[in-house]
Backbone bond lengths (Angstrom), bond angles and torsions (degrees), N, CA, C in turn:
res aa  C-N    CA-C-N  psi(-1)  N-CA   C-N-CA  omega(-1)  CA-C   N-CA-C  phi
1 X - - - 1.446 - - 1.525 110.42 -
2 X 1.322 116.03 137.23 1.444 119.92 -175.98 1.535 110.75 -69.02
3 X 1.317 115.55 137.85 1.451 122.24 176.45 1.519 108.53 -90.87
4 X 1.324 117.43 112.75 1.462 120.71 -174.24 1.528 113.33 -66.07
5 X 1.352 116.03 -30.18 1.467 118.07 178.12 1.519 110.21 -66.62
6 X 1.334 116.38 -42.45 1.467 120.12 175.72 1.528 110.28 -57.98
7 X 1.343 115.69 -42.09 1.451 120.31 -178.75 1.530 111.93 -65.98
8 X 1.337 116.48 -42.35 1.468 120.79 177.73 1.528 110.96 -58.75
9 X 1.332 116.12 -45.45 1.461 120.62 -179.64 1.520 111.10 -66.83
10 X 1.323 116.06 -37.77 1.477 119.65 177.94 1.518 110.88 -61.52
11 X 1.348 117.54 -42.48 1.460 120.08 -177.72 1.528 111.79 -64.21
12 X 1.311 117.35 -36.69 1.458 120.58 176.45 1.521 110.32 -65.35
13 X 1.322 116.29 -44.95 1.470 121.36 178.67 1.537 110.30 -64.43
14 X 1.330 117.44 -36.46 1.442 120.99 -179.85 1.529 111.97 -69.08
15 X 1.330 116.52 -30.17 1.465 120.86 175.88 1.520 111.38 -75.44
16 X 1.320 116.26 -42.90 1.472 120.67 -176.66 1.518 112.95 -78.36
17 X 1.354 116.04 -32.58 1.478 121.94 -173.74 1.523 110.60 51.08
18 X 1.322 113.36 40.43 1.468 121.09 177.14 1.522 106.72 -162.30
19 X 1.322 117.48 113.76 1.460 121.88 -175.12 1.540 111.40 -64.09
20 X 1.315 117.33 -35.37 1.463 120.45 -178.66 1.529 110.34 -65.02
21 X 1.341 116.05 -49.31 1.473 119.75 179.66 1.525 110.88 -64.72
22 X 1.328 117.29 -41.33 1.458 121.29 -178.55 1.532 111.04 -63.87
23 X 1.325 116.42 -42.79 1.469 119.99 178.67 1.522 111.52 -63.38
24 X 1.326 115.75 -39.98 1.459 120.49 178.16 1.521 110.56 -64.26
25 X 1.323 116.92 -40.49 1.460 121.27 -179.96 1.521 111.03 -66.58
26 X 1.347 116.81 -32.15 1.465 122.07 -178.65 1.531 112.51 -89.30
27 X 1.329 117.02 -4.90 1.461 122.69 -178.09 1.542 112.00 59.58
28 X 1.335 114.75 40.01 1.468 120.69 174.03 1.529 108.28 -130.79
29 X 1.318 116.62 169.16 1.458 119.67 178.88 1.516 110.40 -76.89
30 X 1.315 116.53 158.18 1.467 120.68 177.78 1.522 110.37 -64.48
31 X 1.313 115.53 -34.66 1.474 120.01 178.18 1.518 111.10 -63.61
32 X 1.350 115.38 -41.68 1.475 119.49 179.04 1.523 111.12 -65.33
33 X 1.336 116.36 -41.72 1.458 119.88 177.41 1.518 111.53 -61.47
34 X 1.316 116.85 -45.21 1.459 121.47 179.81 1.529 110.06 -59.53
35 X 1.334 116.27 -36.97 1.465 121.02 179.60 1.530 110.83 -65.53
36 X 1.351 116.76 -41.95 1.463 120.43 179.40 1.534 110.43 -65.66
37 X 1.316 116.99 -40.48 1.480 121.13 178.62 1.510 110.06 -64.93
38 X 1.347 116.44 -43.10 1.461 121.79 -179.98 1.533 110.67 -61.40
39 X 1.356 116.12 -42.72 1.470 119.54 178.56 1.523 111.73 -62.00
40 X 1.346 115.82 -38.86 1.461 119.37 179.34 1.528 110.96 -67.98
41 X 1.308 117.32 -38.02 1.461 121.60 177.36 1.530 110.88 -64.96
42 X 1.342 116.56 -37.94 1.466 120.28 177.17 1.524 110.93 -67.04
43 X 1.344 115.21 -38.73 1.480 119.20 -178.31 1.525 110.92 -63.12
44 X 1.351 116.83 -41.56 1.465 120.55 -179.66 1.523 113.17 -92.76
45 X 1.333 116.06 -7.60 1.475 122.05 -178.57 1.534 111.26 56.75
46 X 1.347 114.77 46.00 1.457 120.77 177.05 1.531 109.04 -142.26
47 X 1.313 115.81 165.60 1.462 121.14 171.47 1.535 106.98 -98.36
48 X 1.333 116.91 128.04 1.466 120.59 -176.16 1.521 113.35 -96.51
49 X 1.338 116.90 -27.55 1.453 121.32 -179.04 1.517 111.30 -125.21
50 X 1.306 116.40 139.85 1.454 121.26 165.62 1.521 106.85 -82.55
51 X 1.343 116.82 113.62 1.471 120.57 -176.35 1.524 109.84 -76.94
52 X 1.315 114.69 65.28 1.463 121.08 179.99 1.522 108.07 -112.85
53 X 1.274 116.61 179.20 1.471 121.42 175.35 1.523 109.23 -122.97
54 X 1.345 119.97 109.58 1.456 125.22 3.36 1.534 112.69 -76.56
55 X 1.345 115.84 161.74 1.459 122.47 179.43 1.524 109.97 -65.59
56 X 1.311 117.22 139.52 1.470 122.19 177.46 1.514 110.30 -133.09
57 X 1.342 115.56 159.07 1.457 120.77 177.91 1.528 109.49 -89.48
58 X 1.319 115.63 142.98 1.468 120.20 170.95 1.520 108.89 -77.46
59 X 1.311 117.68 175.93 1.456 121.07 176.71 1.527 110.05 -58.85
60 X 1.338 115.91 -43.19 1.471 120.42 177.66 1.527 110.91 -63.11
61 X 1.325 116.36 -39.27 1.457 120.59 179.09 1.519 112.04 -63.85
62 X 1.328 115.76 -40.89 1.470 119.74 179.03 1.522 110.21 -66.01
63 X 1.334 116.98 -38.32 1.471 120.45 179.47 1.520 110.93 -66.51
64 X 1.343 116.59 -41.00 1.470 120.15 -179.72 1.536 110.32 -69.06
65 X 1.320 116.52 -37.69 1.463 119.66 177.75 1.518 110.92 -61.02
66 X 1.342 117.17 -41.00 1.456 122.07 -179.43 1.530 111.55 -65.06
67 X 1.330 116.43 -35.34 1.464 121.06 -176.56 1.529 112.93 -94.58
68 X 1.336 116.35 -21.70 1.459 120.02 -171.51 1.513 114.02 -60.55
69 X 1.336 116.33 -45.29 1.466 118.89 179.90 1.507 111.22 -63.40
70 X 1.338 118.18 -37.77 1.459 121.20 177.34 1.516 110.70 -61.44
71 X 1.340 116.23 -40.48 1.461 120.10 179.90 1.528 111.51 -64.59
72 X 1.319 116.56 -42.50 1.467 119.65 179.41 1.522 111.35 -67.78
73 X 1.330 116.16 -39.07 1.469 119.47 177.11 1.525 110.95 -62.85
74 X 1.315 115.64 -42.41 1.472 120.43 178.71 1.530 110.78 -63.13
75 X 1.331 115.82 -39.74 1.461 119.29 176.59 1.539 111.04 -59.64
76 X 1.346 115.47 -47.60 1.467 120.38 -178.12 1.526 110.92 -63.90
77 X 1.339 116.31 -41.49 1.463 119.65 -179.86 1.521 111.25 -65.10
78 X 1.314 116.27 -37.46 1.465 121.17 179.59 1.518 111.17 -65.25
79 X 1.324 115.59 -45.71 1.475 120.24 177.99 1.525 111.12 -59.20
80 X 1.332 116.46 -42.25 1.465 120.56 -179.52 1.538 110.51 -63.89
81 X 1.333 115.42 -44.48 1.461 119.15 -177.36 1.522 111.14 -65.52
82 X 1.323 116.92 -44.71 1.467 121.38 -179.73 1.532 110.12 -63.34
83 X 1.341 116.29 -40.96 1.459 120.13 179.78 1.520 110.72 -62.46
84 X 1.332 117.24 -39.14 1.456 120.78 178.00 1.521 111.78 -65.23
85 X 1.338 115.21 -40.87 1.467 120.40 -179.20 1.532 109.89 -66.71
86 X 1.321 114.67 -40.87 1.467 120.22 -175.96 1.520 111.34 -69.50
87 X 1.294 116.51 -52.82 1.465 119.61 -172.78 1.522 109.64 -168.98
88 X 1.321 116.31 125.89 1.459 119.22 -179.98 1.535 111.72 -93.67
89 X 1.325 117.60 14.71 1.457 119.87 -178.53 1.518 111.75 -76.56
90 X 1.327 117.53 -19.76 1.463 121.38 178.29 1.527 109.23 -131.54
91 X 1.303 115.72 162.73 1.456 120.95 178.86 1.517 111.11 157.17
92 X 1.314 117.08 -172.55 1.465 122.17 -179.97 1.507 109.45 -141.57
93 X 1.322 115.13 144.32 1.464 121.13 176.13 1.520 108.08 -132.48
94 X 1.335 115.70 123.31 1.460 121.42 179.22 1.528 109.17 -105.25
95 X 1.319 115.59 121.66 1.468 122.29 -173.74 1.528 109.32 -113.84
96 X 1.324 117.21 127.10 1.454 122.05 176.02 1.517 110.93 -103.12
97 X 1.336 116.07 129.54 1.475 119.63 -178.49 1.519 107.71 -158.90
98 X 1.330 116.34 153.28 1.460 119.88 176.88 1.520 109.03 -67.94
99 X 1.353 116.21 156.89 1.444 120.98 -177.11 1.531 112.57 -54.32
100 X 1.318 116.40 -48.45 1.463 119.81 -172.73 1.524 111.73 -83.58
101 X 1.322 117.54 -36.77 1.471 118.86 179.29 1.536 109.51 -64.13
102 X 1.319 117.23 -32.24 1.466 120.08 177.28 1.515 111.38 -61.17
103 X 1.328 116.73 -35.81 1.474 121.43 179.43 1.525 110.77 -62.97
104 X 1.310 117.32 -32.78 1.466 121.64 -177.30 1.525 112.04 -87.04
105 X 1.331 116.26 -45.20 1.464 121.65 -171.48 1.539 113.20 -83.82
106 X 1.325 117.13 -47.61 1.461 120.54 -169.94 1.535 114.53 -62.83
107 X 1.343 119.66 -37.53 1.466 117.89 177.25 1.523 113.99 -61.52
108 X 1.335 116.31 -20.09 1.456 119.60 177.80 1.529 112.59 -82.30
109 X 1.336 116.05 -18.71 1.464 120.92 -172.90 1.529 112.87 -112.22
110 X 1.318 117.31 -51.12 1.462 121.44 -168.27 1.529 115.11 -63.75
111 X 1.332 120.71 -40.44 1.470 118.02 177.83 1.517 112.57 -57.82
112 X 1.326 117.36 -43.70 1.469 121.48 178.75 1.530 110.82 -66.39
113 X 1.325 115.54 -38.53 1.481 120.49 -179.45 1.518 109.71 -65.26
114 X 1.329 116.29 -48.84 1.458 120.33 -177.62 1.530 111.47 -65.25
115 X 1.325 116.09 -34.16 1.467 119.68 178.54 1.523 111.43 -64.65
116 X 1.339 115.82 -38.15 1.469 119.30 -179.18 1.522 112.53 -82.29
117 X 1.327 116.74 -31.93 1.477 120.59 -176.41 1.516 110.87 -131.84
118 X 1.334 117.08 70.02 1.468 121.23 -175.83 1.508 114.38 -64.51
119 X 1.324 117.72 -20.19 1.462 120.09 -178.10 1.513 114.28 -83.90
120 X 1.334 117.38 -6.83 1.462 120.40 -179.58 1.532 109.54 -85.23
121 X 1.319 115.33 122.54 1.467 121.01 178.07 1.531 108.81 -79.42
122 X 1.303 116.05 124.89 1.462 121.33 -178.62 1.532 110.56 -98.60
123 X 1.315 115.93 132.81 1.474 120.87 177.66 1.517 107.40 -126.42
124 X 1.320 115.17 127.39 1.468 121.45 -177.48 1.519 110.10 -106.61
125 X 1.335 115.86 126.74 1.459 122.18 176.01 1.536 106.72 -115.40
126 X 1.325 116.10 119.63 1.457 120.95 -176.88 1.533 110.23 -110.36
127 X 1.309 116.32 138.87 1.446 119.99 179.68 1.522 109.92 -178.41
128 X 1.331 116.35 -175.43 1.457 118.76 177.60 1.533 109.66 -85.62
129 X 1.316 116.14 176.89 1.466 121.31 -172.98 1.526 111.90 -59.19
130 X 1.306 117.68 -43.38 1.471 121.24 -177.79 1.521 111.41 -65.24
131 X 1.337 116.20 -43.20 1.460 119.67 179.72 1.510 111.23 -64.17
132 X 1.321 117.19 -43.56 1.456 120.49 -178.48 1.521 111.54 -68.07
133 X 1.336 117.06 -37.14 1.463 120.32 177.52 1.516 110.63 -61.90
134 X 1.335 116.30 -40.81 1.461 121.09 178.07 1.522 110.56 -65.35
135 X 1.322 117.48 -41.05 1.462 121.55 178.74 1.520 110.75 -63.21
136 X 1.321 117.02 -40.57 1.471 121.00 179.89 1.518 110.00 -66.58
137 X 1.328 116.88 -43.03 1.455 121.61 -179.42 1.525 111.93 -60.78
138 X 1.348 115.98 -39.21 1.462 121.08 -175.49 1.534 112.99 -93.96
139 X 1.344 116.35 8.04 1.466 118.57 174.36 1.511 114.73 78.77
140 X 1.332 118.47 14.22 1.467 120.51 179.71 1.526 112.24 -78.80
141 X 1.326 117.41 -20.05 1.459 121.80 175.00 1.526 107.76 -132.79
142 X 1.326 115.75 155.36 1.474 121.17 179.40 1.522 112.66 -82.81
143 X 1.316 115.89 -33.40 1.462 120.25 -178.73 1.523 109.58 -155.46
144 X 1.312 116.22 161.15 1.455 120.48 175.68 1.522 110.46 -136.75
145 X 1.312 116.25 151.43 1.459 122.81 178.72 1.520 107.59 -112.95
146 X 1.334 116.34 122.00 1.462 120.27 -177.44 1.514 109.31 -162.87
147 X 1.320 116.50 175.26 1.455 121.06 175.89 1.525 110.32 -72.00
148 X 1.314 116.09 141.34 1.460 121.35 175.58 1.528 109.90 -86.50
149 X 1.337 118.38 151.20 1.463 126.85 -4.45 1.519 111.39 -80.96
150 X 1.320 116.96 153.59 1.454 121.55 176.17 1.518 109.46 -75.38
151 X 1.304 115.38 149.82 1.477 119.31 -176.43 1.520 112.37 -88.54
152 X 1.319 118.34 -4.26 1.467 121.36 -178.13 1.530 109.65 -98.88
153 X 1.323 116.85 146.71 1.457 121.47 -179.58 1.526 111.37 -81.96
154 X 1.333 115.19 168.30 1.457 123.81 175.27 1.537 112.32 62.17
155 X 1.337 116.62 35.50 1.465 120.58 -178.60 1.528 109.87 -121.55
156 X 1.324 116.01 131.48 1.459 121.82 171.57 1.520 107.53 -94.32
157 X 1.338 117.36 143.42 1.445 119.89 -176.28 1.532 111.40 -127.95
158 X 1.342 114.64 151.77 1.458 122.23 177.25 1.519 107.03 -126.39
159 X 1.357 119.36 118.44 1.461 120.99 179.30 1.527 111.32 -68.04
160 X 1.317 116.34 142.21 1.464 121.55 -177.74 1.525 111.93 -116.70
161 X 1.331 117.39 -54.88 1.446 119.85 -178.58 1.520 110.23 -157.83
162 X 1.309 115.51 163.35 1.438 120.03 177.98 1.530 111.56 -74.22
163 X 1.331 115.77 154.54 1.455 121.60 179.54 1.530 108.70 -145.59
164 X 1.339 115.36 149.09 1.448 119.90 178.81 1.522 109.53 -140.36
165 X 1.309 115.84 137.64 1.464 121.33 175.23 1.533 108.31 -96.86
166 X 1.299 116.89 122.50 1.451 122.49 179.71 1.507 110.77 -102.12
167 X 1.326 117.28 157.16 1.443 120.99 170.26 1.530 107.35 -101.32
168 X 1.326 116.51 129.00 1.460 122.22 -177.31 1.530 108.63 -107.29
169 X 1.317 115.29 119.61 1.469 121.53 -173.28 1.539 110.28 -123.16
170 X 1.337 118.25 114.36 1.471 119.76 178.22 1.535 111.61 -75.03
171 X 1.310 116.62 142.78 1.460 121.54 173.24 1.528 110.86 -55.06
172 X 1.327 115.62 -40.10 1.467 120.96 -176.21 1.527 111.74 -59.92
173 X 1.332 115.67 -40.41 1.468 119.80 -179.88 1.526 110.89 -66.57
174 X 1.315 116.39 -44.87 1.472 120.63 179.44 1.539 111.28 -62.38
175 X 1.342 116.09 -41.07 1.452 120.01 -177.36 1.530 112.12 -68.28
176 X 1.340 116.09 -34.84 1.465 120.39 178.50 1.544 110.73 -70.56
177 X 1.331 114.74 -40.60 1.476 118.65 -177.22 1.516 112.27 -75.53
178 X 1.336 116.61 -31.37 1.468 121.74 -178.18 1.525 108.93 -136.36
179 X 1.312 117.84 76.10 1.478 120.95 -177.54 1.527 112.52 -56.22
180 X 1.330 114.19 133.48 1.451 119.77 176.64 1.508 115.39 78.70
181 X 1.333 117.54 0.45 1.471 120.61 -176.94 1.528 112.78 -116.52
182 X 1.322 117.04 15.36 1.466 120.46 -172.74 1.538 112.39 -57.00
183 X 1.314 117.04 -51.69 1.473 120.48 -176.40 1.528 111.39 -60.80
184 X 1.333 115.77 -46.24 1.473 119.03 -178.83 1.532 111.92 -67.05
185 X 1.330 116.22 -37.26 1.460 120.28 -179.35 1.528 111.30 -68.07
186 X 1.305 117.19 -41.80 1.470 120.95 178.76 1.530 109.74 -64.27
187 X 1.347 116.80 -37.43 1.452 119.55 178.12 1.515 111.22 -65.69
188 X 1.336 116.54 -39.94 1.465 120.51 178.29 1.523 111.67 -66.00
189 X 1.317 116.77 -41.48 1.464 121.04 179.75 1.532 110.54 -65.88
190 X 1.319 117.74 -35.41 1.463 121.83 -179.62 1.528 111.76 -68.42
191 X 1.329 115.91 -38.62 1.470 119.43 -177.36 1.523 112.22 -81.66
192 X 1.309 115.88 -35.36 1.471 119.73 -179.97 1.523 108.36 -154.28
193 X 1.320 116.16 109.01 1.448 120.28 -174.23 1.540 110.31 -77.11
194 X 1.328 114.41 83.26 1.467 120.30 179.12 1.522 108.53 -89.58
195 X 1.328 116.88 110.99 1.454 122.07 -175.72 1.537 111.97 -60.74
196 X 1.301 116.19 -26.84 1.463 118.97 -177.81 1.521 112.73 -65.45
197 X 1.338 116.16 -18.58 1.471 120.15 176.30 1.527 110.65 -69.87
198 X 1.325 116.58 -14.48 1.468 121.47 -175.22 1.518 112.68 -108.58
199 X 1.321 118.39 10.87 1.459 121.20 -176.94 1.520 113.68 -58.73
200 X 1.336 116.41 -31.72 1.474 119.98 -177.67 1.520 111.81 -85.37
201 X 1.339 117.26 -1.53 1.473 121.05 -174.61 1.523 111.86 -93.96
202 X 1.331 118.08 150.58 1.474 121.00 176.05 1.550 110.10 -81.47
203 X 1.322 115.60 152.06 1.466 121.99 178.42 1.524 110.27 -124.87
204 X 1.307 116.02 142.53 1.461 123.50 171.95 1.516 106.46 -115.04
205 X 1.345 118.02 118.89 1.459 120.95 -171.92 1.530 111.48 -127.40
206 X 1.313 114.39 157.86 1.447 120.62 169.94 1.524 108.76 -70.07
207 X 1.326 116.28 156.04 1.466 119.55 178.07 1.520 111.11 -69.98
208 X 1.308 115.78 156.70 1.472 120.75 -179.96 1.525 109.59 -59.99
209 X 1.333 115.66 145.88 1.447 121.39 -177.01 1.511 111.10 112.52
210 X 1.346 116.45 -24.49 1.450 121.22 176.86 1.540 109.32 -88.02
211 X 1.329 116.90 140.92 1.462 121.07 -175.95 1.530 112.39 -60.65
212 X 1.333 117.36 -38.87 1.463 119.81 178.68 1.529 110.37 -61.63
213 X 1.341 117.02 -39.54 1.461 119.82 178.99 1.531 110.46 -68.01
214 X 1.309 117.18 -39.38 1.459 120.05 178.88 1.536 111.27 -59.94
215 X 1.327 115.60 -42.79 1.471 120.52 177.58 1.527 110.58 -63.81
216 X 1.316 116.76 -42.33 1.474 121.38 178.73 1.528 109.88 -60.44
217 X 1.336 116.71 -45.95 1.473 120.27 -179.35 1.527 111.28 -62.36
218 X 1.308 116.86 -38.18 1.471 120.30 179.55 1.538 110.72 -67.13
219 X 1.324 116.06 -37.17 1.467 120.61 177.77 1.522 110.50 -65.39
220 X 1.333 117.05 -42.50 1.464 120.59 177.73 1.529 110.67 -62.80
221 X 1.319 115.64 -42.78 1.467 119.50 -179.08 1.524 111.01 -64.15
222 X 1.336 115.74 -42.26 1.453 119.61 -179.72 1.531 110.93 -63.86
223 X 1.337 116.61 -34.66 1.467 120.75 179.58 1.521 112.07 -83.50
224 X 1.370 115.81 -0.17 1.460 121.71 -177.22 1.540 109.86 54.09
225 X 1.304 113.31 50.50 1.464 120.51 -174.37 1.521 109.87 -128.75
226 X 1.324 117.49 136.71 1.451 123.10 174.55 1.526 107.35 -104.59
227 X 1.336 117.83 106.38 1.462 120.11 -174.97 1.520 113.04 -69.45
228 X 1.316 117.02 151.15 1.458 121.56 175.29 1.521 106.88 -91.28
229 X 1.335 115.49 94.14 1.462 121.25 -175.54 1.530 109.36 -88.10
230 X 1.330 116.23 118.07 1.467 119.88 -179.11 1.512 112.67 -96.19
231 X 1.350 117.53 -17.02 1.467 120.14 179.53 1.515 110.22 -162.41
232 X 1.333 115.45 142.91 1.477 122.02 173.16 1.521 107.91 -125.21
233 X 1.304 117.18 142.43 1.454 122.02 -179.84 1.521 110.37 -147.53
234 X 1.331 116.61 162.23 1.454 121.15 176.44 1.528 111.17 -87.89
235 X 1.322 116.99 -14.99 1.449 121.68 -171.08 1.539 110.85 -101.93
236 X 1.320 115.83 115.14 1.454 119.83 -176.09 1.531 112.52 -71.76
237 X 1.339 117.63 -24.34 1.451 120.40 175.55 1.522 110.61 -71.18
238 X 1.342 117.26 -35.18 1.457 121.08 175.25 1.519 110.01 -63.54
239 X 1.322 116.06 -39.64 1.463 121.59 177.98 1.527 110.83 -57.15
240 X 1.349 116.34 -48.66 1.455 120.30 -178.11 1.525 111.14 -67.79
241 X 1.331 117.25 -40.39 1.460 120.71 -178.88 1.532 111.36 -62.34
242 X 1.330 116.60 -41.25 1.464 120.12 179.57 1.531 110.67 -72.57
243 X 1.304 115.39 -34.94 1.469 119.62 175.40 1.528 109.47 -61.78
244 X 1.352 116.57 -40.41 1.459 121.02 -179.66 1.522 111.79 -65.05
245 X 1.335 116.61 -23.68 1.458 121.40 177.90 1.538 112.22 -88.83
246 X 1.331 115.60 5.70 1.462 119.28 176.42 1.509 114.71 80.11
247 X 1.357 117.16 21.66 1.450 119.96 -177.73 1.518 112.94 -81.70
248 X 1.335 116.60 -25.49 1.458 118.69 -179.63 1.505 112.27 175.74
249 X 1.333 114.83 173.16 1.474 123.14 176.58 1.518 108.33 -85.27
250 X 1.318 118.00 149.01 1.459 120.23 178.24 1.535 110.29 -145.33
251 X 1.337 114.91 -179.49 1.454 122.96 177.76 1.521 107.77 -122.06
252 X 1.332 116.77 138.79 1.472 119.60 -170.97 1.536 109.74 -149.47
253 X 1.344 118.02 135.85 1.467 120.80 179.80 1.530 112.27 -66.90
254 X 1.296 116.27 133.76 1.462 121.58 -178.40 1.528 112.41 -61.11
255 X 1.332 117.52 -34.99 1.462 120.21 -176.09 1.532 111.89 -68.40
256 X 1.349 117.73 -16.79 1.454 120.13 178.82 1.510 112.50 -79.88
257 X 1.322 117.08 -11.79 1.453 120.80 -177.75 1.521 109.55 -86.87
258 X 1.311 116.50 100.62 1.476 120.94 -175.75 1.530 110.80 -66.45
259 X 1.323 117.35 131.42 1.466 120.48 177.97 1.523 113.24 -82.56
260 X 1.345 116.79 -5.76 1.462 121.53 -174.93 1.523 110.93 -81.79
261 X 1.314 119.59 104.59 1.452 121.72 -176.42 1.520 113.36 -68.65
262 X 1.348 117.97 -16.48 1.462 121.46 179.53 1.508 112.22 -79.29
263 X 1.328 116.25 -14.44 1.464 119.90 179.98 1.530 110.02 -74.59
264 X 1.359 117.06 129.70 1.464 119.31 -179.05 1.528 112.82 -64.12
265 X 1.331 116.37 -20.57 1.463 119.59 179.99 1.532 110.84 -107.68
266 X 1.315 116.20 22.50 1.461 121.09 -177.65 1.514 110.65 -58.22
267 X 1.333 116.39 117.71 1.471 120.27 -177.07 1.532 111.73 -67.06
268 X 1.337 117.33 -32.25 1.467 119.10 178.68 1.524 110.61 -62.34
269 X 1.341 116.05 -42.30 1.462 120.52 179.91 1.537 110.62 -65.69
270 X 1.316 115.97 -39.95 1.468 121.03 179.10 1.521 109.30 -61.23
271 X 1.307 116.63 -44.07 1.463 121.68 -177.25 1.521 111.08 -66.68
272 X 1.338 116.03 -41.90 1.470 118.41 -179.42 1.519 110.51 -67.66
273 X 1.319 116.30 -43.17 1.467 120.53 -177.64 1.534 111.67 -63.81
274 X 1.313 116.75 -35.19 1.459 120.56 -176.55 1.525 113.45 -99.85
275 X 1.300 116.79 11.83 1.468 121.95 176.27 1.540 111.30 57.23
276 X 1.308 113.81 51.80 1.466 119.93 176.84 1.522 109.19 -98.91
277 X 1.312 115.62 131.07 1.471 121.67 179.93 1.511 109.67 -99.08
278 X 1.337 115.98 135.55 1.462 121.08 177.79 1.520 109.09 -105.19
279 X 1.330 115.70 130.63 1.474 120.14 179.86 1.522 109.88 -127.64
280 X 1.334 115.89 130.47 1.455 120.78 169.74 1.521 108.14 -71.74
281 X 1.299 115.52 144.53 1.464 122.14 -175.58 1.526 110.46 -97.60
282 X 1.307 116.76 131.17 1.462 121.65 176.83 1.519 109.63 -80.41
283 X 1.357 113.11 64.65 1.459 119.57 -175.84 1.528 106.47 -150.34
284 X 1.305 116.65 124.30 1.466 120.87 -170.70 1.523 112.90 -59.79
285 X 1.344 117.98 -38.04 1.467 120.27 -177.05 1.520 112.79 -70.52
286 X 1.339 117.23 -14.22 1.470 119.56 177.62 1.526 111.22 -80.06
287 X 1.337 116.58 -11.53 1.462 122.78 179.16 1.523 107.13 -115.56
288 X 1.306 115.60 99.00 1.454 117.96 -172.40 1.525 113.50 -132.16
289 X 1.304 113.60 -162.18 1.458 121.48 -177.70 1.525 108.73 -130.67
290 X 1.308 115.14 133.47 1.453 120.99 175.80 1.526 108.31 -85.65
291 X 1.311 116.22 136.36 1.463 119.00 -176.78 1.508 112.68 -143.07
292 X 1.332 114.20 169.67 1.465 122.02 174.61 1.522 107.34 -108.17
293 X 1.318 116.73 132.24 1.455 120.64 178.85 1.512 111.40 -118.16
294 X 1.336 116.15 145.87 1.472 121.91 176.44 1.515 107.93 -141.75
295 X 1.307 117.62 152.93 1.450 122.85 -176.41 1.514 110.72 -72.83
296 X 1.322 116.85 119.94 1.469 120.01 -175.86 1.530 113.20 -69.47
297 X 1.318 116.89 -20.52 1.451 119.86 -178.93 1.521 113.87 -88.63
298 X 1.325 118.17 -6.44 1.464 121.96 -179.39 1.524 110.74 -102.75
299 X 1.335 115.20 155.00 1.450 118.89 176.53 1.520 109.07 -63.81
300 X 1.323 114.78 131.06 1.459 119.77 -179.34 1.526 108.68 -92.82
301 X 1.320 115.02 105.86 1.459 120.21 -176.60 1.522 111.66 -66.90
302 X 1.310 114.82 160.25 1.471 118.18 177.58 1.530 110.86 -65.75
303 X 1.349 115.26 -31.16 1.458 119.56 177.68 1.540 110.28 -58.99
304 X 1.341 115.72 -41.11 1.464 120.58 178.28 1.527 110.81 -68.92
305 X 1.322 116.78 -43.75 1.465 121.07 179.26 1.523 111.66 -59.10
306 X 1.321 116.38 -42.53 1.459 120.13 -178.22 1.525 111.48 -70.20
307 X 1.333 117.02 -34.49 1.467 120.23 177.32 1.545 109.45 -62.34
308 X 1.321 115.90 -45.80 1.468 119.84 -179.83 1.525 110.61 -63.46
309 X 1.325 116.54 -41.22 1.464 120.08 179.03 1.526 111.19 -59.09
310 X 1.327 116.05 -48.46 1.462 120.25 -177.19 1.528 110.66 -67.95
311 X 1.329 116.79 -37.20 1.467 120.44 178.41 1.524 110.40 -61.21
312 X 1.331 116.95 -41.81 1.477 121.10 -179.79 1.530 110.10 -68.03
313 X 1.313 117.44 -32.73 1.459 121.15 179.18 1.528 112.08 -73.68
314 X 1.335 115.91 -39.64 1.465 121.01 -171.88 1.531 114.21 -86.64
315 X 1.343 115.88 -24.90 1.468 119.54 -177.53 1.515 107.93 -121.66
316 X 1.324 115.29 116.82 1.464 119.39 -176.71 1.521 110.07 -74.92
317 X 1.330 115.49 145.89 1.462 121.71 178.77 1.510 108.44 -88.84
318 X 1.341 116.05 107.12 1.471 121.31 -179.46 1.509 108.73 -126.38
319 X 1.337 119.42 105.26 1.462 120.64 177.84 1.524 110.84 -60.56
320 X 1.319 116.31 141.84 1.464 119.64 179.82 1.514 110.85 -84.52
321 X 1.312 116.38 153.11 1.468 122.20 176.38 1.512 108.17 -115.17
322 X 1.312 115.56 147.89 1.473 120.44 -177.72 1.522 110.40 -82.05
323 X 1.330 114.98 74.78 1.462 119.42 -179.84 1.517 109.64 -101.55
324 X 1.349 119.75 135.24 1.458 121.92 176.38 1.515 110.18 -60.79
325 X 1.336 114.77 137.50 1.456 119.48 179.41 1.511 108.56 -140.07
326 X 1.297 118.04 130.15 1.441 119.84 -177.45 1.534 109.40 -153.37
């Protein structure tokens, strides 16, 4: 019978093609790693590595590497399915979501989920869209919450609610770029959001890999405009804070703007106080739908099914409309 630990260690070594680096990555000694590889070679009665410099895989090693991940995935799926059949009182659910979107969405879902299923261990993985898509593809998370459509293949999605990406433009930026024309420029932007009017303005954007940044780049390309980017960051709250200080124009999800004026971090109050103008974008991809995605080729645990059910109950699905907002 195949030893899965030996197989896991082999796959790391097969990726690194260096026993020293692989052992370090696995937090074991090189001697221990060599022992696990040797045991696997004895089990299959083949040589898996050519002990040359640099290290290379034999034909058998390449074949096992191609099948090894499938075997481990099948093992994990089997354990999940059996655990669901046996007893749903315990389990684990790994949720992938962006740092800021989690702040808005998860408080609407997780308290109700935990109340109904207190034995399910929740694990949160935060990152940008590209990172989360990769985690979903490789089975590191059970589901992810992001704008549809997802960029990763083999994913089934469930729509949750409407979402809109707005462009946030400070008065200060417009006044610096076009002195004495603030009122007329704001009127022009409100009636027809022509990006070329903003060519002289600085922009603060999220780093590439985030969906909001991808949409921004597509808008610039469509307008045949090269933006003057003064700063890029991974943190969308940093983007808004710097925008509020008049450092540049940015793009920000509408759902992140809290309508509750009593909240000390109310984004609407921040925008009003700092003279930030909100504009809907005349671009279809800026008006989308937030959804939950799960890998269609993996066993869908009951923990995942129940999360989706509660999310659909707690968050209403409201498609966004492209209405000007300023």
